[in-house]
C-alpha positions as CSV (number, residue, x, y, z in Angstrom):
1,M,-283.4,62.7,9.3
2,R,-284.0,65.6,11.8
3,R,-287.5,64.2,12.3
4,C,-286.0,60.9,13.4
5,S,-283.6,62.6,15.8
6,T,-286.4,64.6,17.4
7,A,-288.5,61.4,17.7
8,V,-285.6,59.6,19.5
9,I,-285.1,62.5,21.9
10,R,-288.7,62.5,22.8
11,L,-288.8,58.7,23.1
12,S,-285.7,58.7,25.4
13,L,-287.1,61.4,27.6
14,V,-290.5,59.8,27.8
15,T,-288.9,56.5,28.7
16,I,-286.8,58.0,31.5
17,L,-289.9,59.9,32.8
18,L,-291.9,56.7,32.9
19,L,-289.2,54.8,34.7
20,C,-289.0,57.7,37.2
21,T,-292.8,57.8,37.9
22,Q,-293.8,54.2,37.7
23,K,-292.1,52.9,40.8
24,P,-290.4,54.5,43.8
25,L,-286.7,55.2,43.0
26,L,-285.4,54.1,46.4
27,A,-282.4,51.8,45.8
28,T,-283.1,48.7,47.9
29,E,-280.4,47.2,50.0
30,W,-278.5,44.4,48.3
31,N,-278.5,41.2,50.3
32,P,-275.2,39.4,50.4
33,D,-277.0,36.1,49.7
34,A,-278.6,37.5,46.5
35,I,-275.7,36.3,44.4
36,P,-277.1,34.9,41.1
37,K,-278.6,31.5,41.8
38,N,-279.4,30.7,38.2
39,L,-276.2,31.0,36.2
40,P,-277.8,30.5,32.7
41,S,-280.2,33.3,33.5
42,F,-277.4,35.6,34.7
43,L,-275.3,34.8,31.6
44,L,-278.3,35.4,29.3
45,G,-278.7,38.8,31.0
46,F,-275.1,39.6,30.7
47,A,-274.9,38.6,27.0
48,G,-278.2,40.4,26.4
49,G,-276.7,43.6,27.8
50,I,-273.7,43.3,25.4
51,A,-276.2,42.7,22.5
52,I,-278.3,45.6,23.5
53,H,-275.2,47.9,23.5
54,E,-274.4,46.8,19.9
55,M,-278.0,46.9,18.7
56,G,-278.2,50.5,20.0
57,H,-275.4,51.5,17.6
58,M,-277.1,49.6,14.7
59,A,-280.5,51.0,15.4
60,V,-279.4,54.7,15.6
61,A,-277.0,54.3,12.6
62,S,-279.9,52.7,10.5
63,A,-282.4,55.4,11.6
64,E,-279.9,58.1,10.6
65,G,-279.5,56.5,7.1
66,Y,-276.1,54.7,7.5
67,R,-275.3,51.1,6.6
68,V,-273.7,49.0,9.3
69,G,-270.9,46.5,8.5
70,Y,-268.2,44.7,10.4
71,D,-264.4,45.0,10.6
72,G,-263.4,42.1,12.8
73,L,-265.4,42.6,16.1
74,S,-265.9,46.3,15.4
75,L,-269.0,47.9,13.8
76,V,-268.3,50.2,10.9
77,Y,-270.6,52.6,9.2
78,S,-271.0,53.8,5.6
79,P,-271.1,56.3,4.0
80,Q,-268.9,58.6,6.0
81,F,-270.9,60.5,8.7
82,A,-272.6,63.6,7.2
83,S,-272.2,65.6,10.4
84,R,-270.5,65.5,13.7
85,S,-273.9,65.2,15.4
86,D,-274.6,62.0,13.5
87,W,-271.2,60.7,14.4
88,L,-271.7,61.5,18.2
89,R,-275.2,60.0,18.2
90,V,-274.1,56.7,16.6
91,S,-270.9,56.5,18.7
92,T,-272.7,56.9,22.0
93,A,-275.8,54.9,21.0
94,G,-274.4,51.7,22.7
95,F,-274.1,53.5,26.0
96,Q,-277.5,55.1,25.6
97,A,-279.1,51.7,24.9
98,Q,-277.4,50.0,27.9
99,W,-278.5,52.9,30.2
100,L,-282.1,52.3,29.2
101,A,-281.7,48.6,29.5
102,T,-280.2,48.9,33.0
103,E,-283.1,51.1,34.2
104,A,-285.5,48.4,32.8
105,A,-283.5,45.7,34.6
106,F,-283.7,47.7,37.9
107,Y,-287.4,48.1,37.4
108,Y,-288.0,44.4,36.8
109,R,-285.3,43.1,39.2
110,E,-287.9,41.5,41.5
111,K,-289.5,39.5,38.7
112,A,-286.3,38.2,37.1
113,P,-283.5,38.8,39.5
114,D,-280.7,36.8,37.9
115,L,-281.5,38.1,34.4
116,A,-281.5,41.7,35.8
117,I,-278.3,41.2,37.6
118,G,-276.7,40.0,34.4
119,V,-277.9,43.1,32.4
120,I,-276.8,45.5,35.1
121,S,-273.4,43.7,35.4
122,S,-272.9,43.9,31.7
123,H,-273.4,47.7,31.8
124,I,-270.8,48.0,34.6
125,A,-268.4,45.6,32.7
126,I,-268.7,47.4,29.3
127,T,-268.0,50.7,31.1
128,A,-265.0,49.3,32.8
129,A,-263.7,47.9,29.5
130,Y,-263.9,51.4,28.0
131,L,-262.3,52.9,31.1
132,T,-259.3,50.6,30.5
133,F,-258.3,48.7,27.4
134,L,-261.0,50.0,24.9
135,K,-260.7,53.7,25.8
136,N,-258.2,54.5,22.9
137,N,-259.3,51.8,20.4
138,P,-259.4,53.7,17.1
139,Q,-262.7,52.0,16.2
140,G,-264.1,52.3,19.7
141,D,-267.0,54.3,20.9
142,T,-265.0,56.7,23.0
143,V,-262.6,57.6,20.2
144,G,-265.5,58.2,17.8
145,A,-267.4,60.3,20.3
146,S,-264.2,62.2,21.1
147,R,-263.6,63.1,17.5
148,A,-267.3,64.0,17.0
149,S,-267.6,66.1,20.1
150,G,-264.1,67.6,20.5
151,L,-264.0,66.3,24.1
152,S,-261.1,64.1,25.2
153,T,-261.6,60.4,25.6
154,N,-260.9,60.8,29.3
155,Q,-263.7,63.4,29.7
156,L,-266.1,61.1,27.8
157,I,-265.3,57.9,29.7
158,L,-265.4,59.7,33.0
159,A,-268.9,60.9,32.1
160,A,-269.9,57.3,31.2
161,A,-268.3,56.1,34.5
162,V,-270.6,58.2,36.7
163,P,-273.8,56.2,36.0
164,A,-271.9,52.9,36.1
165,L,-270.5,53.7,39.5
166,L,-273.9,54.8,40.8
167,D,-275.6,51.7,39.3
168,G,-272.9,49.5,40.9
169,W,-273.8,51.1,44.2
170,R,-277.5,50.5,43.6
171,L,-276.9,46.9,42.8
172,F,-274.2,45.9,45.4
173,G,-274.4,48.6,48.1
174,T,-276.0,48.6,51.5
175,D,-277.7,51.5,53.2
176,I,-278.0,53.3,49.9
177,P,-279.2,56.9,50.1
178,A,-282.5,57.6,48.4
179,W,-280.9,60.1,46.0
180,V,-278.6,57.6,44.3
181,A,-281.1,56.1,41.9
182,P,-282.6,59.5,40.8
183,L,-279.1,60.9,40.3
184,S,-278.1,58.0,38.1
185,I,-281.3,58.3,36.0
186,G,-281.1,62.1,35.8
187,F,-277.4,61.9,34.8
188,K,-278.2,59.4,32.0
189,G,-281.1,61.5,30.9
190,G,-279.0,64.6,30.9
191,C,-276.3,63.0,28.8
192,M,-278.8,61.6,26.3
193,T,-280.5,65.0,26.0
194,A,-277.1,66.7,25.4
195,I,-276.1,64.1,22.8
196,W,-279.3,64.5,20.8
197,A,-279.3,68.3,21.1
198,Y,-275.7,68.5,19.8
């Protein structure tokens, strides 16, 4: 199991490094007329972003040796987590997956703009949902991560809000400073490293 964890850390760091080096990180100005023109493509990206969040949980749980089930709309895992580290990794895997997907969407935004806008928008919407009505859901990501890490749900969701706010700025802002994109990517990478080193 530890070998899998180390491999995931390395894969995450290499992915972030590649995203940082393959293209200039300057956040381009968002044109007001660049509202999604292809609604099906936007909706596919939005739904895909949600699916990526959930698949992140399932992939990490399976890689760590846990079975994934359903309780209504919530994912549940068995057997009980063997360690707080496993619990934290699985609980935050959805956010980690959506962070990586968002960076890929920014990277490919020019090739599939409406799909990319959908993926990035789903990242912002999921984070907003956890900032509000999902924050204290007993089966939710923030409660699980809070119990695993000892941090409060407020601390955890504020940490998740930072890249969402920066990515919203990258997507919708004008006259965006050059440091916004690298800060967002660096913050995500730092959080992922901390999670996998826990």
